[in-house]
N, C-alpha and C positions, 0 to 999 in steps of 0.2 A: 755447782750448776755449770753453765756453759763455760768452756775453757777459753781464755783470752788468746791462747795460742792457736793458730790455724791448724786444722786437722790435716795430717799428712806432711807436716813440715819436718825438716831434719836434713842432715848431710848424707847419711847412709840409708840404704834400703831398710835396714833394721830399725833405725830411728824413725823413718817416715811411716813404716808399718805400725810401730808402737804408738806413734802420735795419732795416726788415722783412727785407730780403735781406742786410743786413750787407755791402753792396757796398764802401763805403770802408774798413770795418774789415778786410776781406780783401785790400785793396790792388788792387781792381779798379775798373772803371767800366762804365756802361751799354753803351757801344760794344763793349767787349771781351766782355761777357756776350752781347750780341746776335750778334756774330760767332761766338763759341764755340757758342752754341745752333744757329746755322745750320750750322756745320761738323759738329757732332754729328749733326744730321738728315741731312746729305748722306752721311755715312759709315754711317748706320743705315738709310737709306731702302730699301736693297735687301731688307730683311726683308719689306716689303709685297709684293714679288715672290717672294722665295725661300720664305717660309712657306707660301703656297698650293701651291708646287711640291712641297714635302716632304709636307705633310699631305693635299693633294688628289690625290696620285698613287698612293695606296695603298688597296686595298679592305680593309674590316674583315672579321671572321669571318662576318658576314652578307652579304658581297658589296656593301656600301654604300660609296660614296666621297663625300667632302665636296666641295661646289661651290667652284671656284677663285675666282670673282668674289665670292662671299659671304665666303670666307676672307680675301681682300684687304681687304674692307671692315672686317671685325671686327679684323683685324690692325692696321690704321691707327687704328681707334677705341680699342681697348684700350691700344695704345702711347701714343696722345695723352693719354688720360685719366690713365693711371698715371704718365706722365712729368710732367705738370702737378702731380698730387697729390704726387709725390715732391719736386718743387721747392718747393711751398708748405709742406709739413710738415717735410721733412728739410733743406731749403735747401742741397742739394748739386747740382752740375751734371752729373748722371748720368742718361741716358735709359734708360727701361725699354721692353722689347718682348719678343716671343715668343722664348724661349731656344732656340738651335739645338741644344743637347745634348738637351734634353727632347723637343722636337718630333721629332727623329730617333729617339729611343728609343721614342716612341709609335708612329711609323710602322713601325719595324723590328721591335720586340719585343713591343708590347702589343696592337695591333689584330688580330694573328693569333689572339688568344685571346678578345678581347671586341669589342664594337661601338665605333664612334667616340664615341657618346654616353656609353657606360660608361667608356671611356678618359678622357674629359673629366671625368667624375664622380670618378675617381681623382685627377685633377689638382686638383680642388676640395678633396678631402680632404687632399691633400698641402699645399695652401696654408693650410688651416685649422690644421693641425698646426704649420706654420712660424709662423703668427701667434701661436698659443698659446705656443710656445717663446720667441718674441720678447717677448710681453707679460709673461711671467713672468721675464724677464731671463736665462733660461738661455742663450739664444743669445748675449746680450751677455757673460755670464760666460765662455762658451767662447771668444769672441773675445779677451777680455782675458787669458785663461789662456795664449794663444799667445805664446811668447817673441818679443822684438823681432827677433832674428836670423831666425827663421822668417817673420815678417811681411815683412821686407825681401826674403827669398828668394822669397816669393809674388809680390811686385811684380816682381822680376826675371824670374821664370818666366813671368808673364803677358806681360811685354814680349816675351820670345822667342816666346811662343805667338801673340800677335797679329801679330808680324812674320812668323812662319811662315804664318799664315792669309793675310796679304797676298801673300806670295810664291806660295802655292798658288793663290789666287784669280786671280792674274795669269798663271798658267801658267809663271811663271819657274822654279818647282819643280813637278815632276810625278811621279806614280807611274811607276816603271820597268816595272811588271808582272812583275817577277822577285823571287825571295826575297832576292837580294843583287845590287846595292844596291836597297833598296826604293824610293828616290826618286832623281831625276836632274835635271840642268839642262835645262829646256825639253823639247823633243821629240827624243829620241835623243841627248841631250847637247848640243844646240844651241838657240839662240833662233831659232825659225823662223816665229813668227806676228807679225803686225802688232799685235794687241792687247797682246802681251807687250812689244813695242818701245814702244808708247804708255805702258805701265806704267813702263818704264825712263826715258822722257822725263819723265813726271810725277814720278818719284822724284828725278830730278836737279833739276828745277825747284823742287820743294818743299825739297830739301836745300840748294840755293844760297840760296833766300830765307830759310830758317831760319838758315843760317850768317851771312847778312848782317843778321840780326835785323830783317827787314822785318815791319812790323805787318800781321797778316792773312795770314801766309805760307801756311798750309795752305789757307785759303779761296781765295786767289788761285791757288795751285797746282792745286786741284781744278777751278776754273772754267776756267783756261787749258788744262789738259790735256783737259777734256771737250770744249772747242771743237776742239782738235786731233783728238780721237777722232771727233767728228761729221764733220769734213772728210774724215778718212781713210776712214770708212765710206761717205760719199757718193761718193767717187772710186773706191774699190776694191771696193765691194760685198762686204764680208767675210762678213757674216751671223753667225748664232749658232753655238755649238759643237755643238748638237744640232739636226738637221734631220729632215724626213720621210724623207730618203734615208739617214739614219744619222749617225754622229759626224762632226764637222768639226773636227779638231784645231787648225786655224788660226783658228777662229771666236771670237767674244766669249763669255766664260764664262757670263754670265747674260742681261743685257739689251743689246740692240744700240743704240749711241748714235745717235740720229737725232731730228730735230725731229718731234714727234708730229703725226699727222693731225688728231686731235681732242684737246681739252684737258679738257673736263668729262665726268665719268661719275657717274651717280646710284648711290650705294652701296646694296647689298642687305644688310640686317642680320638676315636670317632665321635665322642661327645662334645668336643671343643666347638663352640659356636652354635650348639643345638638349643638355643633359647628363643623365646618369642614374647612379644608384648601384646598378645591377643587376649589376655585375661580381662582387660577393660571392656572388650566387646562381648566376651562370653558371659560374664557375671555382672556386668554393669560397673560404672565408674565408682560409685559409692562403696560397694562391697570390695572392689579391688583396692581402693584407697585405705579401707580399714585393715586389709591384710598387710599392705605396705607399712601402715602406721605401727602395727604390731611388730613387724620385722625390724623397723628402724629403732623402736624403743628397746627391744631385746638386744639387738646388735650394739646399739649405742652405749647402753649402760652396763652390759656384760663386759664390754671391752674396757670401759672407764674403770669399772670395779676391779677387773683383773690387773690392769696397769697399776692401779693404786696399791694393790696387795703385793705384786711382784717387785715393784720399785722400792717399796718399803722394806721388804725382806732382803733385797739386794743392797740396802744401805745407800740408795741413790737419791733419796728425797731430802729436801731441806726441811727446816722446822715448820714450814707451812704446808708440807705435803706435796710440793711440786718437784719436778725432776727434769733433767736435761732433755732437750729436743722433744718436748711434749707435743708441739704442733706437728712436727714431722711424723712422730709415732702415730698420732691420730689419723693423719691423712693416709699413711701407708696402710693402716688397719682398714680404713674405708675402701681403699683400692682392693684389699683382700676380699671384701664382700662382692665387689664388681667382678673380680677374677673368678671367684667361686661360682657365681651365677653364669658367667660366660662359658665355663667349662662343665657345668652341670654337677659340680662337686659340692654345691651348697656354699653359703657364705663362709669365707675363711676369716677367722678371727684369732686373737691372741689366746693361747692355750694356758690354762692355769697349771697344767702338768709341767710347764717350764720351771715351776718352782723347784722341781727336783734338780735341774741343772744349776739353778741359783744356789741350792743347798750344797751342790758339789763345788761351788766356787766361781761359777760363771758370772762375769760382771760387764761384759762388752758384747758388741755385735759379732766379734770373731766366733763366739760360741754358736751364733746363728748360722754362720757360713758352714760350720761342721754339720749342724743339724740339717740345714737345707740340702747340702750335697748328699747326705745319707737318704733323705726323702727322694731325691732324684734317682739315686741308685736303687731305691726300693721299688721303683717302677719296673726295673729289670730283674730284681732279686726278691720278688714278692714272697716266694717260699720262705726266705730267711726271716722276714718280718713276723712270721707266725711261730717262731721258736720260743720267744719270751712270752709266757702265759700272763693273762690279765691279773692273776693272783699275785704274781711277783711284782708287777707294776703297781698294784694296789698297796703292797707293803711300803714301797718308796713314797707313795702319796701320803700315807699315814704319818711317816716320819717327817715329811716336809710340813704336813698340817700342824704337827706339834711345834715346829719352828715358827710358823706364822701365828699361831694362837698365843705364843709367848708375848706378842706385841700388846696384849691386853694390859700389861703392866703400865703402859703409857696413858691409859684412859683414867680421867678423873671422875670417880663415881660419887663424889660428895654432893653434887648438885643433881637432883632427880630429873629436872628438865633436860639434862644431858643424858643421864643414866637410862631413862626409858627408851628414847629413840635409838641410843647406842645398843641397848640390849635387844630391841626388836630387829635391828639391822643384822646383828650377829646370829640370832636364832632362826630367823625366817629363811635365810639362805639355805642351810642344810635341810630344814624341815619341809621346804617347798621345792627343793632341788633346783633353785634358780638364784643366780647372783642378782639379776635385775629385780626380782621380787623383793629381796632383802633391801636393796638400795631404795626402791620405791616406798616401801613401808617406813624405812628410816627417814627419808626426806619428808614424807607427809606428817609423820608424828613429830619430827623436829620443828617444822614451822608452826604447827598447831600448839604443841605443848609449850614451846619457847615463847610464842607470841602471847598466849594466855597467862604465862608466868611473868609477863612484863618485860620480855626481852625482844620485842618485835623489831626495835631499831637495829638490833645486832644481826638480823636476818637479811641476807642479800635478796634484792628483788628477783634475781634470776632463780634463786632457790624456790621462791613462791611460784614462779611460772612452771618450773620443772615439776614441783609437787602437784600442781593442777594438772599437768600433762599425765602424771602417773595416775591420778584419779580417773582420767579418761581411759588410760591403759587398763586399769583394773576393772573398769565397767564396760570394756569393749564387747563382752558377750551380750548383755542386754541391748547395747547400742546396735550391734550387728543384727539382733533379732528385730529391732524396731525398723531398720532399713531393709529388712527382708533378705 
């Protein structure tokens, strides 16, 4: 846990540097931290491309759309600043960027009712609430009230979730388009696309390197597979999955791997400060409050769940599931939500993709400095962020998912009142594509099953309150309908 030695103490610069980041104390070294930070960036870099596609592709209630180039610039800027801040303050190797759950929620459910500026104003309010909850230790108390078995289940569930994300991003698992089965292997039950084959090659390369305990296994695997992908694209002209002529099922999921024609691009930061609190007037206070409630719950528990999984995987938790500088980490994460709304990049939160950097050996905030600087550079070198295809990043996520799921060995399945909530927590995350949903179902089932099994006295009162809040969260659709 917290070191009794003051951070940054020592006689020489090297000693003070090592002490500030606690590099030696956590069993790491500068090389591992740099590699880990680089791998985290390479698995997160897609957000600079994907976030503009999600936020920039939807008109708001006033018919306005956000500019894609501006979104790419503020996405890189906010991710870089918040990742560096998190590394310096919380000293944890977890990158922050625009959360995919919240940006999708804004594009699908919010801007049909309000303008983009007003939607980002709601994100700012959401972030301020989270900062307040974190500063008053309520968020920390809730985290500590969660039983160790559920915390482990959250780690395992996230492992399955990110592995599933990797499989879907690579096209190895796809929607069948039918009620049953809802998903299938590849296209029509077969692996038919070259990008998916590249994913399989990358997965095997990384898997073999990990099995042989090669230093830098994930980084080497990502670079090697990206080179293979560039060669395949140059020879076969595969192209993107979506073209002007319609869908291309055999194409690359997001960015086409190729050496860029240009390298430098001047960032346009015109979206900074383009937010408004006019949603309360446009749709009414009750409706606006329900939107904020949804944002807070999603942001709050996605981050808590991600922190739980990542710190467990990094070996930074104690036997109760707590970790160093918990309060600082939660406060900075809340600031990320405020910053994301203020820059119109959407709420910035801890990225589960950081598990790739942890798998590479990152254990301190120094890795975040590397990741953050690369995000800031990405504003000027956006063409380079498009070189690594999503299929290659997906292979890294599957490998890290395996590492996280291995934590299942610490769960005691002998007591069914533990086993059922733990199982639901694990399976609901990947099946509903939401960390918050898995945590909510786990909390609700834990308090009900454990209480009726005669274990009510062992349940923290805070857990009952949070479970009740999740009931409201899951019923928000009917509630919103009732209030119009």
